[in-house]
LOVOVEX-372895 format. One line per field, with one value per residue: residue number from 1; residue in three letters; x, y, z of N, C-alpha, C in turn. Coordinates in steps of 0.001 Angstrom, whole numbers, padded with zeros to 6 digits. Example, Ala and Ser with C-alpha at 12.3 -4.5 7.8 and 13.67 -1.06 7.14 Angstrom:
k <- [1, 2]
r <- [ALA, SER]
n_east <- [013190, 012850]
n_north <- [-005690, -002250]
n_up <- [007800, 007080]
ca_east <- [012300, 013670]
ca_north <- [-004500, -001060]
ca_up <- [007800, 007140]
c_east <- [013200, 012900]
c_north <- [-003300, 000030]
c_up <- [007800, 007870]
# end
This chain:
k <- [1, 2, 3, 4, 5, 6, 7, 8, 9, 10, 11, 12, 13, 14, 15, 16, 17, 18, 19, 20, 21, 22, 23, 24, 25, 26, 27, 28, 29, 30, 31, 32, 33, 34, 35, 36, 37, 38, 39, 40, 41, 42, 43, 44, 45, 46, 47, 48, 49, 50, 51, 52, 53, 54, 55, 56, 57, 58, 59, 60, 61, 62, 63, 64, 65, 66, 67, 68, 69, 70, 71, 72, 73, 74, 75, 76, 77, 78, 79, 80, 81, 82, 83, 84, 85, 86, 87, 88, 89, 90, 91, 92, 93, 94, 95, 96, 97, 98, 99, 100, 101, 102, 103, 104, 105, 106, 107, 108, 109, 110, 111, 112, 113, 114, 115, 116, 117, 118, 119, 120, 121, 122, 123, 124, 125, 126, 127, 128, 129, 130, 131, 132, 133, 134, 135, 136, 137, 138, 139, 140, 141, 142, 143, 144, 145, 146, 147, 148, 149, 150, 151, 152, 153, 154, 155, 156, 157, 158, 159, 160, 161, 162, 163, 164, 165, 166, 167, 168, 169, 170, 171, 172, 173, 174, 175, 176, 177, 178, 179, 180, 181, 182, 183, 184, 185, 186, 187, 188, 189, 190, 191, 192, 193, 194, 195, 196, 197, 198, 199, 200, 201, 202, 203, 204, 205, 206, 207, 208, 209, 210, 211, 212, 213, 214, 215, 216, 217, 218, 219, 220, 221, 222, 223, 224, 225, 226, 227, 228, 229, 230, 231, 232, 233, 234, 235, 236, 237, 238, 239, 240, 241, 242, 243, 244, 245, 246, 247, 248, 249, 250, 251, 252, 253, 254, 255, 256, 257, 258, 259, 260, 261]
r <- [MET, PRO, LEU, ARG, LEU, SER, PHE, ASP, ASP, HIS, LEU, THR, PRO, ARG, PRO, ALA, PRO, ALA, GLY, ILE, ASP, VAL, LEU, CYS, GLY, LEU, LYS, HIS, PHE, ALA, ILE, ILE, THR, TYR, ALA, VAL, PRO, ALA, ALA, ARG, PHE, ALA, GLY, LEU, PHE, PRO, PRO, ARG, PHE, ALA, LEU, ASP, THR, VAL, HIS, ILE, GLY, GLY, GLU, ALA, MET, GLY, LEU, VAL, SER, VAL, VAL, PRO, PHE, ILE, ASP, VAL, ASP, PHE, THR, SER, ALA, ARG, TYR, PRO, PHE, PRO, LYS, PHE, THR, MET, GLY, GLN, THR, ASN, TYR, ARG, ILE, TYR, ILE, ILE, ASP, THR, GLU, THR, GLY, GLU, ARG, CYS, VAL, TRP, PHE, LEU, GLY, THR, THR, LEU, ASP, SER, TRP, THR, ARG, LEU, VAL, PRO, SER, LEU, LEU, TRP, ARG, LEU, PRO, TRP, TYR, ARG, GLY, LYS, VAL, ARG, PHE, ASP, CYS, GLU, GLN, ASP, PRO, ALA, THR, GLY, LEU, TYR, ARG, HIS, TYR, ARG, MET, HIS, THR, ARG, ALA, GLN, TRP, ALA, PRO, ALA, SER, VAL, SER, LEU, TYR, GLN, PRO, LYS, GLU, GLU, PRO, PHE, ALA, PHE, ALA, GLY, PHE, GLU, ASP, THR, GLU, THR, ALA, LEU, VAL, TYR, LEU, THR, HIS, PRO, LEU, ALA, GLY, PHE, TYR, HIS, ARG, ARG, ASP, GLY, LYS, LEU, GLY, THR, TYR, ARG, VAL, TRP, HIS, LYS, ALA, LEU, GLU, VAL, ARG, PRO, ALA, ARG, LEU, GLN, SER, ALA, ASP, PHE, GLY, LEU, LEU, SER, ARG, MET, GLY, LEU, VAL, SER, HIS, GLU, GLU, GLN, GLN, HIS, PRO, HIS, SER, VAL, LEU, ILE, GLU, PRO, LEU, ASN, GLN, PHE, THR, ILE, TYR, LEU, PRO, PRO, LYS, VAL, LEU]
n_east <- [026509, 026405, 024295, 026262, 026260, 027521, 027764, 030032, 030388, 028329, 027861, 028297, 029448, 027801, 026540, 026296, 023622, 021920, 020202, 016807, 016549, 015626, 015359, 014606, 013092, 011994, 009596, 008648, 009314, 008454, 009220, 007590, 007602, 007219, 007470, 006779, 005877, 008062, 006708, 004566, 005214, 005276, 005403, 005361, 007677, 009923, 011630, 014308, 014790, 015557, 013772, 014368, 015764, 015389, 015928, 013748, 012946, 013705, 012152, 012150, 011660, 009982, 010551, 008355, 007469, 005838, 006013, 005290, 005385, 006025, 006458, 008466, 009325, 009748, 011636, 013036, 016641, 018753, 017810, 015956, 012895, 009173, 008527, 006877, 004700, 003994, 001787, 002776, 002984, 004943, 005025, 006717, 009096, 012067, 014467, 016987, 018784, 019618, 021354, 023173, 023617, 023224, 021732, 017827, 014706, 011607, 009084, 005611, 003741, 002774, 001197, 000151, -000566, -001458, -001600, 000051, 001232, -000070, 001957, 004839, 002985, 001556, 003594, 005445, 004815, 004633, 003663, 002003, -000231, -003716, -004532, -005766, -003889, -003517, -001345, -001017, 000819, 002970, 005755, 007981, 009477, 012082, 013194, 012602, 011115, 008547, 005359, 003237, 002023, 000095, -001053, -003485, -004610, -006716, -007867, -008699, -006839, -005218, -005930, -005097, -004341, -002459, -000763, 001774, 003797, 006715, 008454, 010752, 014107, 013668, 014549, 016953, 015435, 015807, 014462, 015734, 018125, 021535, 022766, 022316, 023403, 023713, 020852, 020073, 021053, 020386, 017662, 017100, 018567, 018487, 018945, 018467, 015464, 012787, 009937, 006689, 005586, 002862, 002150, 002953, 005763, 009285, 010467, 012650, 014311, 016858, 018095, 019691, 020667, 022437, 023457, 020663, 019142, 017709, 015125, 013867, 010347, 007067, 004197, 000771, -001804, -002739, -003720, -003528, -004825, -003940, -002127, -003624, -005397, -003977, -002957, -000827, -000298, -002015, -004585, -004635, -001999, -000718, -001082, 001431, 004058, 007614, 009515, 009683, 010479, 011680, 012332, 012411, 013195, 014680, 017003, 016682, 018224, 016285, 017008, 016431, 015021, 013210, 014419, 013254, 013600]
n_north <- [030277, 028223, 024750, 021874, 018343, 014984, 011846, 010333, 011728, 010601, 007464, 004638, 001608, -000972, -001569, -004392, -006411, -007412, -009055, -008266, -007175, -006166, -007040, -006050, -005740, -003350, -002395, -000990, 001753, 004733, 008820, 011296, 014141, 017542, 021259, 023609, 026597, 027588, 028535, 026711, 024449, 024860, 023836, 021287, 019227, 018915, 021275, 020218, 020004, 021084, 022305, 021483, 023796, 024837, 027356, 028884, 030590, 032953, 032543, 030598, 027357, 024371, 021002, 018219, 014813, 011679, 008683, 006015, 002645, -001003, -003715, -006353, -009503, -009079, -009613, -011251, -010219, -011572, -014505, -017376, -016965, -016237, -014783, -011629, -009569, -006570, -003973, -000235, 003052, 005813, 009060, 012194, 014586, 016582, 017336, 018918, 017770, 019092, 018451, 016892, 017402, 016007, 015322, 014385, 012856, 013395, 011656, 012084, 009858, 006487, 004703, 001053, -002144, -004376, -007280, -007266, -004574, -004219, -004819, -002762, -001025, -001167, -002315, -000713, 001766, 002902, 005595, 004357, 003135, 001772, 000669, -000192, -000966, -000850, -001263, -000581, -001580, -000829, -001558, -000886, -003281, -003514, -000597, -000618, 001746, 003309, 002343, 003152, 003916, 003286, 004051, 003110, 003623, 003340, 004236, 005485, 007282, 008172, 008936, 007847, 008528, 008123, 009203, 008067, 008263, 007637, 009530, 008810, 010083, 011912, 014372, 015036, 017420, 019613, 022243, 024303, 023621, 023288, 021455, 018183, 015659, 016170, 017304, 014783, 013431, 014588, 014013, 011190, 009896, 009937, 008796, 008398, 008446, 010352, 010913, 011470, 009016, 007246, 007445, 010101, 010331, 011172, 009301, 006917, 005684, 003665, 003287, 001292, 001504, 001093, 003809, 004959, 003756, 005935, 007299, 009833, 010845, 011539, 013234, 012285, 012822, 013219, 012670, 013110, 012941, 013050, 015480, 017184, 017648, 018368, 020604, 021099, 020483, 021480, 020315, 021490, 022359, 019835, 018917, 019611, 018837, 018945, 017283, 013993, 010710, 007689, 003986, 000472, -001396, -001600, -002207, -002540, -002294, -002429, -001183, -002688, -002935, 000229, 003586, 005217, 008371]
n_up <- [005590, 002487, 002875, 002778, 002196, 002261, 001096, 001885, 004417, 005691, 005499, 007216, 008910, 009670, 012146, 014530, 014485, 017563, 019841, 020185, 017285, 014026, 010837, 007723, 004340, 002592, 000076, -002510, -001976, -001120, -001047, -000212, -000283, 001571, 001352, 003422, 004963, 008248, 010275, 010990, 012205, 014999, 018239, 017723, 018301, 020903, 023046, 022594, 020050, 016641, 014079, 011110, 008605, 004787, 002802, 000630, -001970, -000396, 001995, 005209, 005366, 006345, 005687, 005169, 005114, 003494, 004042, 002329, 001870, 001209, 004212, 003372, 004127, 006835, 010245, 012548, 013140, 013679, 014738, 014070, 012714, 012431, 009007, 008114, 005926, 005537, 004629, 005025, 006589, 006975, 008818, 008727, 010043, 009404, 010999, 013533, 016051, 018986, 021217, 020236, 017633, 015325, 012268, 012053, 012440, 013004, 014202, 013240, 013476, 012333, 010247, 009939, 008537, 009869, 012167, 014014, 014740, 017481, 019214, 019576, 019834, 021703, 024048, 023688, 023330, 020913, 018425, 016672, 014309, 013363, 009874, 006949, 004172, 000573, -002385, -005671, -007818, -010971, -013319, -015463, -017288, -018544, -017697, -014930, -013872, -012654, -013909, -013015, -009556, -007048, -004119, -001462, 001712, 003966, 006968, 010223, 011905, 009834, 007298, 003506, 000472, -002653, -006083, -008278, -010884, -013047, -015741, -018280, -018292, -016047, -014397, -011303, -008870, -006715, -004745, -002706, -001833, -002592, -004051, -005844, -004272, -001221, -001189, -001376, 000720, 003032, 002510, 002572, 004368, 007214, 010124, 013064, 014935, 016465, 018508, 020199, 022569, 023228, 025862, 026319, 026853, 025866, 022987, 021282, 018402, 016604, 013110, 010250, 007422, 003813, 001497, -000163, -003426, -004692, -007413, -009058, -009402, -010501, -009090, -009494, -007898, -004614, -001404, 002098, 004705, 007478, 007630, 006301, 008501, 010604, 010076, 008378, 005850, 003166, 001464, -001380, -001447, -001062, -003613, -004719, -004099, -002787, -003527, -005083, -004322, -005164, -004074, -005521, -004145, -001036, 002185, 005566, 008592, 012075, 014919, 018101, 021739, 021146, 022582, 025727, 026956]
ca_east <- [027475, 025600, 024525, 026834, 026472, 028263, 027495, 031223, 030758, 027167, 027721, 029031, 029469, 026265, 026518, 026279, 022649, 021968, 018858, 015629, 016942, 014842, 015524, 013163, 013143, 010945, 009375, 007631, 009959, 008493, 009409, 006960, 008447, 006459, 008171, 005843, 006574, 008156, 005777, 003317, 005858, 005632, 004601, 004931, 008116, 010047, 012535, 015908, 015166, 015318, 013688, 015969, 014995, 015816, 015261, 013180, 012214, 013823, 011781, 012612, 010650, 010329, 010396, 007772, 007826, 005480, 007058, 004717, 006052, 005240, 007190, 008739, 010524, 010251, 011761, 014302, 018088, 019558, 017531, 014958, 011796, 008252, 008560, 005968, 004452, 002519, 001955, 002820, 003468, 005440, 004683, 008012, 009367, 013084, 014732, 017988, 018818, 020923, 022107, 024181, 024037, 022685, 020162, 017312, 013548, 010345, 007953, 004396, 003124, 002653, -000280, 000674, -001761, -000875, -001859, 001686, 001259, 000147, 002998, 005081, 001753, 001071, 004737, 006700, 003832, 004933, 002651, 001456, -001979, -003926, -004705, -005833, -002940, -003402, -000446, -001375, 002196, 003399, 006868, 008373, 010772, 013332, 013776, 012246, 010295, 006907, 004633, 002300, 002441, -000802, -001420, -004742, -004906, -008416, -007485, -009326, -005907, -004467, -006686, -004344, -004407, -001893, -000809, 002667, 004519, 008182, 008561, 011885, 014919, 013086, 015712, 016821, 014894, 015790, 014533, 016433, 019308, 023127, 023382, 021972, 023870, 023094, 019456, 019809, 021716, 019463, 016270, 017081, 020041, 018361, 019042, 017559, 013941, 012287, 008593, 005859, 005062, 001258, 001909, 003628, 007103, 010241, 011268, 013964, 014507, 017637, 017689, 020517, 020604, 023022, 022960, 019448, 019019, 016005, 015433, 012626, 009104, 006094, 003279, -000400, -002923, -002887, -005035, -003300, -005337, -003154, -001494, -004609, -006105, -002845, -003061, 000688, -000185, -003676, -005032, -004400, -000558, -000268, -000475, 002789, 005466, 008775, 010264, 009231, 011730, 011011, 013155, 011715, 013263, 016045, 016939, 016797, 017865, 015887, 017767, 015299, 013769, 013272, 014581, 013114, 014192]
ca_north <- [029304, 027432, 023651, 021098, 017383, 013990, 010735, 009978, 011882, 009903, 006143, 004201, 000373, -001630, -002228, -005535, -006548, -007959, -009043, -008279, -006064, -006740, -006859, -006090, -005221, -001969, -002534, 000106, 002589, 006318, 009629, 012085, 015666, 018993, 022620, 024797, 027657, 026787, 028873, 025947, 023453, 025389, 023188, 019642, 018533, 019400, 022624, 019524, 019848, 022117, 022267, 021793, 024544, 025082, 028704, 028669, 031844, 033875, 032105, 029247, 026234, 023229, 019416, 016804, 013469, 010788, 007486, 004750, 000947, -002814, -004311, -007624, -010342, -008777, -010938, -010786, -010397, -012781, -015972, -017945, -016395, -015881, -013328, -010964, -008862, -005792, -002289, 000930, 004707, 006761, 010415, 012151, 015830, 016807, 018086, 018463, 017010, 020273, 017972, 015840, 018205, 015251, 015435, 012802, 012937, 013532, 010994, 011567, 008358, 005454, 003283, -000034, -003064, -006009, -006846, -006958, -003559, -003844, -004978, -001710, 000160, -001431, -002411, 000231, 002602, 003939, 006247, 003471, 003347, 000742, 001274, -001026, -000731, -001522, -000766, -001031, -000731, -001360, -001304, -001300, -004600, -003109, 000077, -000677, 002827, 003122, 002983, 003968, 003882, 003580, 003750, 003682, 003822, 003227, 004513, 006645, 008389, 008628, 007979, 008276, 007929, 008771, 007887, 008374, 007606, 008062, 009304, 008386, 010923, 012386, 014617, 015255, 018959, 019827, 023558, 025180, 022805, 023382, 020196, 016666, 014725, 017328, 017158, 013059, 013035, 015165, 013219, 009642, 009231, 010257, 007149, 008518, 009077, 010529, 010769, 011119, 008195, 007163, 007951, 011487, 010568, 010800, 007833, 007294, 004266, 003991, 002177, 001134, 001019, 001945, 004536, 004346, 003918, 006502, 007920, 010741, 010613, 013092, 012883, 012878, 012998, 013243, 013014, 012732, 013198, 013507, 016075, 018138, 017610, 019251, 022470, 021112, 020821, 021645, 019476, 021837, 022033, 018423, 018626, 020683, 018748, 019724, 015977, 012549, 009666, 005908, 002883, -000269, -002473, -001548, -003111, -001383, -002743, -001790, -001571, -002615, -001951, 001475, 004032, 006215, 009475]
ca_up <- [004793, 001707, 003166, 001788, 002939, 001509, 001608, 002219, 005581, 006478, 005779, 008446, 008968, 010057, 013524, 014547, 015121, 018940, 020813, 018977, 016167, 013145, 009470, 006651, 002873, 002219, -001555, -003537, -000802, -001763, -000321, -001012, 000665, 000941, 001974, 003790, 006360, 009303, 011667, 010976, 012996, 016460, 019384, 017432, 019000, 022098, 022616, 022652, 018636, 016184, 012728, 009912, 007386, 003900, 002165, -001277, -002254, 000621, 002991, 005889, 005095, 007006, 005287, 006072, 004167, 003618, 003254, 002153, 001310, 001866, 004333, 003276, 004924, 008303, 010630, 013317, 012602, 014409, 015053, 012890, 013309, 010899, 008339, 008085, 005024, 005460, 004158, 006286, 005864, 008147, 008457, 009363, 009854, 009374, 012681, 013964, 017568, 019419, 022065, 019557, 016289, 014048, 011499, 012410, 012062, 014185, 013660, 013758, 013439, 011382, 010201, 009725, 008151, 010422, 013866, 014808, 015344, 018639, 019827, 019540, 019859, 023400, 024782, 023553, 023419, 019756, 017816, 015309, 014058, 012356, 008430, 005793, 003332, -000506, -003382, -007273, -008667, -012161, -013491, -016896, -017435, -018733, -017145, -013498, -013673, -012174, -015213, -012248, -008491, -006306, -002443, -000963, 003046, 004670, 008327, 010844, 012263, 008928, 005604, 002427, -001173, -003803, -007714, -008811, -012406, -013509, -016764, -018679, -018122, -015467, -013723, -009911, -008959, -005104, -004237, -001851, -001915, -003078, -005032, -005476, -003485, -000584, -000888, -000980, 002091, 003866, 002546, 002692, 005561, 008897, 011000, 014196, 014633, 017770, 018757, 021619, 023085, 023422, 026959, 026011, 027220, 024424, 022643, 020163, 017641, 015438, 012022, 009409, 005461, 002874, 000743, -001050, -004671, -005220, -008589, -009145, -009668, -010244, -008258, -009882, -006875, -003404, -000550, 003128, 005927, 008764, 006858, 006471, 009447, 011467, 009029, 008003, 004279, 003012, -000096, -002236, -001612, -001471, -005471, -005316, -003512, -002994, -004485, -004735, -004690, -005200, -004878, -005630, -003096, -000133, 003256, 006804, 010038, 012775, 016533, 019073, 021617, 021396, 024056, 026544, 026864]
c_east <- [026379, 025668, 025190, 027130, 026756, 028015, 028461, 031418, 029535, 027121, 028643, 028721, 028365, 026629, 025757, 024480, 022635, 020303, 017969, 015673, 015901, 015287, 014615, 013377, 011684, 010835, 008126, 008105, 009578, 009150, 009143, 006930, 007495, 007086, 007008, 006453, 006992, 007466, 004592, 004022, 005749, 004906, 004677, 005890, 008814, 011284, 014265, 015846, 014477, 014670, 014514, 015310, 015791, 015096, 014956, 012368, 012319, 013131, 011791, 011690, 011393, 009860, 009286, 007126, 006561, 005700, 005997, 005516, 005306, 006947, 007288, 009836, 011035, 010435, 012852, 015698, 018941, 019090, 016238, 013694, 010350, 008618, 007330, 005747, 003223, 002630, 002006, 003353, 003710, 005489, 006002, 008409, 011065, 013709, 015952, 018087, 020055, 021542, 023571, 024590, 023992, 021601, 019346, 016030, 012382, 009097, 006424, 003593, 003404, 001605, 000650, -000775, -001349, -001259, -000396, 001816, 000836, 001085, 004282, 004165, 001876, 002335, 005102, 005747, 004141, 003672, 002132, 000206, -002618, -004853, -004846, -005519, -003042, -002582, -001110, -000278, 002690, 004858, 007306, 009656, 011621, 013919, 013562, 011569, 008964, 006207, 003379, 002189, 001403, -001278, -002367, -004368, -006086, -007767, -008318, -008181, -005689, -004587, -005630, -004643, -003193, -001023, 000613, 002800, 006245, 008645, 010216, 013025, 014471, 014416, 015625, 016219, 014946, 015479, 014971, 017901, 020675, 023234, 022553, 022338, 023446, 021860, 019342, 020246, 020915, 018256, 016027, 018076, 019597, 018564, 018783, 016643, 013580, 010672, 008003, 005442, 003574, 001169, 002714, 004955, 008006, 010339, 011894, 014383, 015673, 017750, 019468, 020537, 021802, 022595, 021869, 019326, 017839, 016068, 013570, 011440, 008033, 004840, 001749, -001629, -002297, -003452, -004490, -003672, -004933, -002710, -002281, -005286, -005371, -002650, -001461, 000823, -001717, -003640, -004719, -003111, -000270, -000309, 000433, 003973, 006525, 009746, 009547, 010330, 011091, 012314, 012380, 011878, 014757, 015847, 017304, 017034, 017606, 016592, 016447, 016145, 014131, 013785, 013501, 013683, 013707]
c_north <- [028064, 025970, 022869, 019281, 016176, 012715, 009646, 010542, 011060, 008396, 006154, 002538, -000093, -002051, -003622, -005927, -007693, -008384, -008872, -007632, -007200, -006087, -006788, -005576, -004471, -002201, -001150, 001198, 004050, 007436, 010766, 013733, 016843, 020026, 023131, 025402, 027071, 027202, 027231, 024691, 023854, 024395, 021570, 018845, 019380, 020542, 021580, 019966, 021007, 021911, 022435, 022446, 024363, 026662, 028568, 029858, 032827, 033504, 030911, 028687, 024596, 021721, 018687, 015789, 012491, 009736, 006232, 003143, -000102, -003318, -005766, -008146, -009599, -009669, -010156, -010938, -011714, -014242, -015937, -017529, -016194, -014956, -012607, -009896, -007992, -004299, -001001, 002313, 005471, 008295, 011377, 013780, 016324, 017953, 017903, 018548, 018195, 020234, 017393, 016558, 017277, 015399, 014223, 013450, 013018, 012851, 011452, 010924, 007138, 004592, 002440, -001290, -004490, -005948, -006885, -005615, -003062, -004201, -003932, -000701, -000140, -001912, -001538, 001732, 003803, 004286, 005333, 002927, 002166, 001598, 000248, -000529, -001122, -000558, -001683, -000718, -001613, -000702, -001982, -002131, -004107, -002090, 000397, 000591, 002478, 003882, 003767, 002788, 004040, 003414, 004221, 003103, 003963, 003503, 005726, 007631, 008891, 008418, 008717, 007545, 008803, 007916, 009075, 007594, 008109, 008238, 009094, 009650, 011776, 012872, 014766, 017026, 019027, 021508, 023552, 024238, 023156, 022476, 019073, 016013, 015486, 016999, 015493, 012500, 013232, 014497, 012199, 009183, 009806, 008725, 007139, 008862, 009056, 011081, 011010, 009702, 008390, 007872, 009321, 011686, 010582, 009548, 008110, 005881, 004597, 002709, 002275, 001114, 001506, 002953, 004155, 004893, 004394, 006777, 009101, 010332, 011726, 012341, 013498, 013366, 012544, 013374, 012378, 013515, 013648, 015043, 017470, 018516, 018590, 020595, 022188, 021377, 020544, 020513, 020040, 021885, 020869, 017949, 019070, 020163, 019323, 018632, 014961, 011590, 008431, 005079, 001944, -001339, -001965, -002423, -002494, -002712, -001938, -002199, -001636, -003103, -000589, 002369, 005214, 006935, 010301]
c_up <- [003965, 002314, 002441, 002524, 001916, 001958, 002279, 004023, 006588, 006354, 006828, 008184, 009651, 011118, 014026, 015423, 016141, 019511, 019883, 018431, 014862, 011741, 008846, 005443, 002865, 000347, -001613, -002236, -001906, -000795, -000698, 000007, 000109, 001790, 002324, 004948, 007423, 010128, 011740, 011783, 014437, 016669, 018946, 018258, 020444, 021945, 022573, 020775, 017937, 014761, 011677, 008932, 006379, 003714, 000782, -001386, -001330, 001946, 003752, 005692, 005693, 005906, 005976, 004736, 004362, 003320, 003108, 001656, 001879, 002717, 003930, 003633, 006377, 009181, 011790, 012395, 012809, 014477, 013837, 013650, 012093, 010475, 007869, 006940, 005276, 004946, 005568, 005622, 007023, 008044, 009405, 009428, 010331, 010385, 013049, 015918, 018349, 020384, 021375, 017989, 015108, 013815, 011944, 011746, 013173, 013525, 014173, 013988, 012406, 011423, 009523, 009696, 008527, 011941, 014582, 015224, 016854, 019471, 020192, 019911, 021775, 024295, 024582, 023381, 022076, 019182, 016576, 015260, 013285, 010950, 007646, 004296, 001754, -001575, -004583, -007971, -010112, -012942, -014939, -016915, -017530, -018076, -015305, -013318, -013506, -013496, -014034, -010665, -007714, -004835, -001823, 000801, 003506, 006386, 009291, 011332, 010925, 007305, 004566, 001265, -002037, -004874, -007859, -009989, -012067, -014869, -017110, -018397, -017177, -014316, -011987, -009757, -007254, -004624, -002978, -000921, -002605, -004256, -004913, -004236, -001838, 000361, -000722, 000222, 002908, 004026, 003020, 003754, 006769, 009473, 012326, 014003, 016320, 017658, 020121, 021443, 023064, 024899, 027505, 026494, 025625, 024102, 021310, 019568, 016916, 014477, 011343, 008121, 004828, 002098, -000006, -002220, -005315, -006694, -008419, -009631, -009769, -009544, -009365, -009220, -005658, -002417, 000825, 004411, 007079, 008346, 006561, 007392, 010546, 010620, 008594, 006554, 003717, 001502, -000973, -002576, -001537, -002715, -005612, -004265, -003979, -004052, -003992, -005452, -004398, -005386, -004619, -004728, -002158, 001318, 004445, 007621, 011575, 014341, 017524, 020545, 021690, 022780, 024796, 027071, 028213]
# end
């Protein structure tokens, strides 16, 4: 039976923030996704989780996304607190939690351009790593489309560079999906993330956001060192993404602290 997903079934009221929950704007938010053979994901996550595959050209494919953005006004969701701005890139695989049936993501890790990464890295043992992140973006004042979008990360764990742009009238196109809404729910609306902590334990945290107002973009070049090193997506394959989406600014609520399972 073809997979069909609807935002009507996945949009939920925002849980009230409490404690140390965080509110942040995500600027120059992009999702660069690659579809690669399912066998490449073997052993990357515990048996509790299943790779959420799509079929392209008769082959089961897993999807892995690179998600660069700038955290702006990163602060407490409840209390007066200093605001931080920092570049960040997440690396995530689309999975299903077989215990709950929820579509979610498996985080390979994150690069963050701020000393504040030491808090989640040391206190909660999150797989967050140091990186010097630089963005060079220009948008058309009339349309908001990106004339150019460039991100470069200098890092040991996950060096990265990517160049994108948005032509006028660029259509949505998602191989392996029945319709555009299904693809957008799948790619943009997982609210739960899981990961291996630095101590090897299984960790998780949740976020909330409204439906993202992404628009399609095109890739000019990409070099994601982590994906190459892991053998997930070769440098040549990185030049041919499954899809590229951008939203200039959105807002996330992050529910903390993360849990250990």
